[in-house]
N, C-alpha and C positions, 0 to 999 in steps of 0.2 A: 435599931441602934446602928450608928455609923462610926467607924474608927479610921484613923489615918496613920500610915507608917511610911517612912522614907527609906529607900534602898538605893544602893549604888550598883549599877549594872557593870561598871568597868573593873570592879575589884572589891575586896573586903574593906569595911569602914576603917579598920585600924591602920591599914596601909595609907589611906587618905589622911588620917590624923598624923601619921608619921611625916608625910610630905608637907602637911600644913605646918608642923613644928619646924621642919627644915626651912620652909619659906620664911617663917618668923625669925629663925636664927640667921638666915642669909641677910634679911633686911636689917637686923640689928647689927650684923658685922659690918655692912657697908656704911652705916651711919654712926659707927663708933667714933670716927674722927672726920670732921668736916672742915672745909675751907671756903669762906670764913667760918669760924666756930659759931655754933648755934647753942641757944639756951636749951636746957633739958626738956622743957615743954614742947618746943618746936621739933626737936629731934625725935621725941616720942611720937608726935603727930605724923611725921614723915615715915617713921618705921611702921606705924599702924596702917597708913594708906598703902604702902608698898606690900605689906603682908596681906591686906584684904584683896588687892589686885591679883597677887600671885595665887592665893587660895581660891579665888573665883575662877581663874583660868584652869587650875588643877581640877576643880570641881566639874568643869565642863568636860574634861577628859574622862572623868569617872561616870558620866551620864547618869545624873541623879533621877530617880523615879519616885513619884508620890503615889502611894497605893491607898485607894479609898475602898473600904470594905463595909457593905451594908447588909444587915440581917433584919428580916421582918417576918412575922407570923401571918400566914395567909389562910383564910378559911375558904376552901373550894366551894363553888356555887353550882347550881343545877340549871341547865338549859332545858326548858320545856318546849318541845317541837310538836305543834298541833297540825295535823293534816286537814286542810280545808278544801280538798278537791271535791268534785261533784258526787263521788261515791259515798262521801260522809254525810250527804244529805238524803241518803236512801232510807227507806223504812223497811226493816226486816219483818219476819213473820210476827214477832211479838214486841219489837222495840223500835224506837225512833233514834237513829244514830245521832242526828243533830242535837236532840235534847240530851242524849247521853254525853256528848262531847262538852256541851256547856256546863253540865252538872259536874263532870270530872275536872274540868279546868278550874272551876270555882273551888272545888274541894282541894285540889292541889295548891292553888294560890293561897287559900286560907291556911293550909298546913305549913307551907314553906315560907310564905311571906316574902321578905326582902332577900331571902337566900336563893331566889329563883328568878330567872328572866323568861318571859313567855314569848315564843316566836310562832308564826304560822307559816305554812309552806304549801305549795302545789308544785308548779314548775320552778318557782323561785322561793327563797327563804327571806322573810322580813319580820321586823318587830310587830307585835300585836299593837295596832293603833285603835284606841277607843276601848270600850268596855267589852267584857266577855259576851254580853248579849248581842253585840253588834257584829260578831263574827259571821261571815257569809261563806258557806261551803259551795263555792262556785267555780273552783279551778278545773280546767279541762284535762289536765294531766297531773300525775303524782310522781315526783322525783325524790324518793326517800334517800337515795345515796348522796345526792347533792346536799340535802339538808344536813345529814350527819357530817359530811366532809367540811362544810362551811362552819358548822358549830365547833368541830374539832380544831380547825385552823384559827378560830377566834378564841380558843380556850386559853392561849398564853396570855392574852390581854384581859380576858374576862374571868380567868381563873375557874373555868368549868372543870369539874371532876366527874360529872355524869350528865347524860342526856336522857330525859324522859320523853320517849316517843309515844304520842297518842295518835293512833292510826288504825285503819282496817287492814293495813299491810298490802294493799293492792297497788304495788309498784308497777308503773307502765311507761316510764320515761327515764332517760339518762343511764348512768352506769349501774352495775350490779351493786345493790346496797350492802351485801355481805362483805365485798372487798373494801368498801368505804368504812364499814364498822371495824373490820380487823385492823385497818391502818390508822384508825382514829386515835387510839391510845386512851379513850375515855370509856366509861361504863355506859352501855346503851340499855336502859330499862324500857321495856315495851309494855304499853297498856293497850290491849286489843279492843277495838270498837266494832260491834256488829256480831252477827250470828255466824259461827264457824261451820254450822251445818247448812249447806246450800238448800234452797227451796227446790221444789219440782220445777225444773226449767230446762229449756232447749235453747241453745245459742249458736250463732254462726261465729266460729273462732277466726277464720281467715279465708280470704279468696285470693289466691296467688296465681300469677302468670309471669312470663318473661318480660312483660311490659311493652314489647314490640312484636309485630307480626308481619307477614307477607300475604298479600291477596292470594286466595285460593290455596294457601299452604296451611295444613293442620298445625295447630299449636295447643298444648295441654293447658287446661284451666283446672286448678285443684281447689276443692272446697273442703274445709275442715269444720266439723260440727261436733259439739260436746253436749251431753245431757246429764242431768242429775235427777234421780228419783222419778224418772218418767216411766210409766207402765208400758208394757208391750203394746205397740200400735204401729200403724202404717202412716207415713207422712211422705212428703215429696219436696224436692228442691227445684225451683224454677230458675233457669238462667235467662236473663234478659239482655239484649243488645240494643242500646240506644232506644229504649222504650218498647221494643218488640220482643215478645217471648220467643226464645230459640228452641228450648228443649225442657222437658219435665223429667227429672231423674227420680226414680223411686227411692225412698229412704225407709228401710224397715228398722224400727226402733226396738231395742231389747233392753230391759232394765239392767241386765248384767253387763252391758257393753257401754262404757262411758264415752267413747270417742269414735267418730266415723270419718272416713276420708273418701271423697268421691272425685274422680278425674274424668273430665269431659274433653274430647278432642274437638275443639272449635275451629271451624274454617271460615275466616272472614271473607266476605264477598266484595267489599269495597274498601278503598283506602281512606285515611283520615283518622280522627280521634273517635274511639268507640268506648262508651261507658258501659261496662259489663256489670250487671247486678245479679247476685244470687240471693234468693229469699226462700225461707222455709215456709211451706203452706200445709194446711190440713193436719196440723200437729195437735189439735185439741187444746184442752185447758193447760196453762202453765203460769209461772210466776209473772212473767212479762213477755210481751212479743216485740219489745223495742230492740232486742238484741238478736232478732231473727234475720237480719239483712246485712249483707256486706257488698262493697263495690270496689272496682278497680278500673283504671283507665288504661287502655291499650292503644298505642299508635300503630296503625297499619300502613305499610308501604307497598307499592306495587312493582317496583323495579328490581332486577337482579343486582346482586352485589358482587363486586370483583375481589377475589382473594389472590394475593401474590405470595408464593412460598419460596423462601431462600433456605438452602441446605448446605452444610459444610462439606458433605460428601454423600454419595448414594448409601442408603442404609435401610434395614427393615422398617425402622420408624418412619422414614420418609415415605416408603411404599404404602404402609398401612394408613397413615394419616392422609396422604394424597387420595387414596381410594375412598376413605370416609368422607372427605370433602366433596369428591366427585359425585357421590350418591345424593347430594342435596341439589335438587333442580333449581333452587333459587340462587345458587352461587355459580360464579364463573371463575375457573382456576387458572393461574399462570405460574410457572415454576422456573427457578434459576438454581441449578445444582452445580457446585464446584467440581471442576476437574482437579488434577494435580496443579498446584501453583495458583495464580490469581484468575485463571480463565474459568468460564462456565460452559456447560454442555450446550445450553440454549443460546449462547452468545452473551456479550456483555450487557448487563441491565442498563436501561436508559431511563431518563427522567419520564419519558412518555409512558413507559411500562408501568410506572407507579402513579401516574397522574390521576387515574380514576379508581385506585385501590381503596376499598373501604376497610380491608383487614390485611395485615402482613403477618406471615407465619415464619418464624426463625427456628430451624431445627439444626442444632450443632453449629450455629452461625452467630457471629462471624468467626473465622479461623485466623490463624497467624498470617495467611496469604490474602485475606480479603482486602481489596483496595479501599482506601479511606473514602474515596468519592462515593462508593456504593453505600457505605454506612451513613454518610452525610445525606444522601438522597433519601434513604429510609427515614432518617430523623426529620428531614424536612416534610415528608409526607405525613408522618405521625404528628408533627406540629400543626398540620392543617386538618387533623381530625381522624386519621386512620387508626384503627385499633391494632393491638399487637399481641401475638401469641408467641411465647418463647419456650422452647424445649431444649434442655441442656444436653451436652454431650461431652465425651472425654476430650474432643478436639476443640471445644469452644475456647476462644481467646477472650477471657473476661476483661482484660485490659482495654480491648477495643470497644467494649460495651459502654464506655464512658460517654460517647456521643448520644447514646440512647437512655442514659440514666434517668432523665426527667420523665420518661414514659414507663419504665419498668417498675413492677411492684416490689422490688427488693434492691438491697445494696450489698455488694460482696464485701465481706470482711477478710476472708482468706480462702485460698483454693490451692490444692495440690492435685495434679492429674493422676491420682491413684484410685482405681475403681474399688468400690465396696458394694456389697449386696444389701439393699434396703427394701422394706415393704411399706405400704401405705397404712397410716393410722388415722382413720376417719371417725369422728364422733357422730352420734345420732343427730345432734343439732346441725352439724355441717350438711347433712343430707337433705335438709330442708331448702338449701340453696338450689336454684334451678340448674346450676352447672353440675351439681353432684347427684341430682335425682336420677335414679335408674328406673325402678318400677313404681316409685311413689309410695312404697310401703315401709313398714318399720324394719324390714330385713335389708334395706339398702346399705346401712352401715356394716352389717355382717358380710354382705357381698363384697364391699370394698376391702374390708379387713382380711378377707380370705383369699385375695388375689395373690398370685405368685410374686416373688420379689423381682425388682428391677435393679438397675445399676445407677451408681452415683459416684462422682469424684468426692474427695475429701473437701467438700465445699461448705462454707459457713456464711450465712447471709443474715441480714436484718430486714424486716418489712419496712417499706417506706411509709410516710404519712398517708393515712387513708386506706392502706392495704388491709385485706382480710385473708387470714390463713384458713384454707378449706381443708387441708390435709397435712398432717405432720408425718414424720417417718419413724420407723422402728427397725432396729437391727436385731434380727432373731425375734425374740418376744419382748425385747426391752424398748419401751417408747423413748424417743429422743426428742427434745424440745427444739426441733429444727423444721422449718417449713419444707414441704414437698410440693404442694400445690397452693398457689397464692394468687389472689386477684386484686385489682384496684379499679375503681370507677369514680373518677373525680372530674366533673365538668365534661369536657370533650375528650378527656384522656381515659381510655378503657384498655386494660391490659391483663393478661393472664400468663403465669409462668409455671411450668412443670420442671422442677429442679432435679430431674433424673432422666435416664435414657433406657432404652430397651422396653418401651411401652408395648411393643408387639407381643411381649410375653403375656400381657393381660389378655390378649385375644387367643393366642395359640395354647399356652399352658393353662390359662384360666378356664377355657371351655372344655378341654379334654377330660379332666377329672369329673366334671359335672355330667358330661355325656356318658362316661363310663358307668356312673352311678344311676343313670336314667333320670337325673334331676332336670328341672327346667334350666335352660341355658340363658344366661344374661350376657350379652355382648357389651361388656363394660366400655371397651375402647371406642366402639362405634357410637354408643349412646353418649359417652362423655365428649367425644369429638363433635357430634352433632349439636349437643347443647352448647358447646363452646363456640362453634362457628356462628350459630344463630345469635348468641349473646354478643359476639364481636362484630358480626357483619351487618346486622340489622340495626342501624343507628343513624342519627342525624349528623353526619360528619361535615356536610358542606354548608350548613346554614350559618350565616354570619350574624343573624339576629335571632336570639332565643328568648322567649318570654314565657315565664312559668308562674303559676300560683305556688305559694310556699307549701301547701298541702293539697293532696288530691281530694281529701274529704275533711270538711270542717264540721264543727258542732254549732248548733244554734247559740249565738252569743259570743262565739270565738271570733277574733279579729282576722279578717281576710286580707292577705297581702300578696303583692306581686314582685317578682324580681326579673331583671332582663340583663342580657349580655350582648354588647354591640361591638362588632369588629368590621374593619374595612376590607378591601379586596386582598390586601397583604396580610390579613388576620392580625393587624395591629389594633389595639384598643381605641375606641372612639369615645371621647369624654364630653363632646359638645353636641351630641345628637338630641333631637326631640323624639321622645318615645311616648307614644299615645296609644291606648287601647280602648276598644268599645266592648262593654260588658253587657251581655244579654241574659235575662232570666227573671223569674218571678213577675212576668208580665210587664217588665220595664227595661229600658236601655239607658246606660249612662257611660260617659266618657271619663277615663282616668289618665292623668299624665304622671309619668314616672320621673322622679328626680335623680340627677346624677350622684353616684357614690364614689366615683373614681375608678381607674383601671378598667374602664369600659362597662362598669356595673351600674345598674339603675334600680330603683325600688319605689314602692308606694304602698301605703296601708289605707284601707277604705272602711275599716270598722266591721261590724257584724252585718250579716245578711239573713233574710228569711230562709226557711228550709226550701230546698229544691235543687234542680240541676242548672248549672250556669255554663255558658260558653263565652269565650272572649277571642277577639282578633285584634292584633296590634301591628303597628308599623313604626319603624325607626327611620328618621330622615335627618339630613344635615343641610341647612339652608335651602330647603325645599326639594332636595334630591333624595329619593328613596334609597335606603340601604338594604332593606329587606322587610319581610313580614313573618309573623308567626301566629299560631292560634292554639287554643287548648280548651279543656273543660275541667270543671271541678264540681263537687257536690257539697251542699250544706245539709247535714243530716240532723235528725232529732236525737240521735244516739251517738255517743262517742266512746272513747276508750274506758272512761270511768263507769259507763253503764254496762260494759261487757261482763264484768265480774260481780256477782250478786252476794258472795259470801266473804267473810273475813278470812284473810290468808294467815291463819294462826301459826302455821309451820314456819313461814318466813320470819315473823316477829319473834318466835321462840328461838330460832337459830341465831338471829341477830343478837339477842341477849346472851345466849350461851357462848357465842364466839368471843364476847367481850367480858365474860365472867359476871354477868348481871342476871336479871330475872325477867320473866314474862308473866303477866296475869291478865285476867279478864276484868270486865266492868264491875264484877261483884267483889273483887279483892283489892280495891284501891288502897285501903289502909295498910294491909299486909305488904303490898308492894312498896309503899312509901317507907314503912318501917325498915324493910330490907335495904332500901336505897340509902336511908340516912345512916345505917350502920356499915355501909360500904367503907373500907379503909381508904378509898380514893377521895372520900369526902371529909376525912379527918384533917384538923389543922396541920399545916406543914410550915417548916421554917425555910424560907427562901433566902439564900445568900447570894449577893451580887458583888462583883468586884470590878473596879475600873482603875486604869493606870493613867497617870499624867506624866509625860516625859518632860521633866523640868529643863533639860538641856536644849529642848526645842524653843523654850521661852526666851525672849530677848533680855529679861531683867538680869540674868547672871552676867552676860557679857557687858550689859550696861553698867553693872556695879564695877566690873573690872576696869572698863574704860573711864568711868567717873573717878575711881580711886587713882589710877595712873595720871589722869588729867589734872586732878587737884594737887597731886604730889608735884608734878612738873610746874604748875602755876606757883606753888609756894617756893619751890627751889629757885625759880626765876626771880621772884620777889626778893628773896634773900641773897641772890647773887651767887649761889653755890656753883662751884666748878664741877 
């Protein structure tokens, strides 16, 4: 039902009526006597015309509004989201997931009828096209969070009051689905598909490394293995480098131990791209062996990297960090430390001193006395690919950091040079990052969190786009949601910031108590600095042509694609280059041309490839002149993320529903779940009222009425010869 009301924004209606009566009275007064005299009919016509004109002008001053109010009864609908990723095509010990999905969707569709819309999702959400029997569970990844978020955003137009999620809960792509569900505002009912009790199986969870290495320098490779219901037995993990077995690590399996972590110190003997594979062997019978292998690609370089350290003043932090860097034989260190005023102990920094720097370390730098030219030189080198480590200090002039803002992982919102004592607050998840890993065990987070406090000014920052917070801070025992250690790795820009000073306390005061107790000593500062410098210094900073595959590992059937970045000698983007690569693998060779995308970016998609290891080499040229070359490798595997997990993640689905006030059930309780959903208050009919306003004084017809009335009055007066 729709209703209309008229309001006057300039004042109450009765005041307007009073002015309208005055306008009529004034018009009548002026036409009481005319020269020449008029008959009564003409005099009345002129009075009416003038009154209408005056009332129209007064109405404009009162700003009339027309209010349209519409009320309608809405019956909320249900969005059915069906997971069609490859894990939904798996057969459990006693059930066929694909058959269960089709049966459940048909049952739900029959029960809800036109009150429901059916969607399917893997990495993307889309409407179900065709019949239920044509659904193919072939998605390579499952993004539950994105599906919930998109359905919630569509809810205002589609009137969704609830989402029925049909999935095995094995989320492996995109944002955390719990956050999306909590923000959605709709009820998320979950129907679990699959067996929640995992079969007897052994799987390779992850193979991690820093991604880059130096010839003849040890680098850790970490292997994570999980098992379910495997009896006590002996197995082994074989590490393979470019097709050659490197080492065989023993793996003693115990039924009571669900997770194992092995670390191997690998020493690459040659530069180039190395495909490192870890596979579990001699494991005996298990549910599937398709998830017993993991791979990673490591780029190995042979040259030393130069690090340039700038400090605002001599300090213990400078001494300890400089010593840690000097212990790495693959790094060459240069320093520039401020004296009082704008000068440096080593002499003024020159452009040549920064020309070959791969990493730049700033400790309490810049200060209020730092010359602008030095900061500009640092920014110029960072713009050409140098990595950046920033360590805060009480003397740091954050106003001068503006020239380096595009490279830093944070943005300063406020700062006062008042020192406070803070401690590191590091989560267990953060210690999985190569920068934060100490011993590689579960006690790493405890070691970080037991470190003595350091100092920090009253500094408040925001992470920049693409930044990752590795550690937050706490004051006393109270966690504070402010970053302490934060990194960013975007394209050629790689940076790390430690937003505190007094790091030497981690070495001096952190080791003393442990030594007094006779416990194992962990040199956190040395390990952290070593990890950081390897992460910063070993990188491809000078290559102006970079060609990459979009993933290191693809699954059979997944589309393989390439991207490239092309820059000239001034590191300006080149948009008119010819980028061509040669792809080798699976016993064949093919040439791929990449198309320009703008801003120096190029791309190409070549469809799916057979399983195997592939290598590619590419070149970019402009009018026959070569700009640079690049090469790389990738793997097409029989197993992907979807095959890594064999059991239904019932706990995730249950929590998803609980957080939104809904319910979770298994395949055997579909009717009970639908009954509970249809009784949800969020699916009851609601009355939606909408209101819109139309500002009549903005319309031309009111002034047109006034002008027409005055013009007609004037025309009639002239016709009658009125004075």
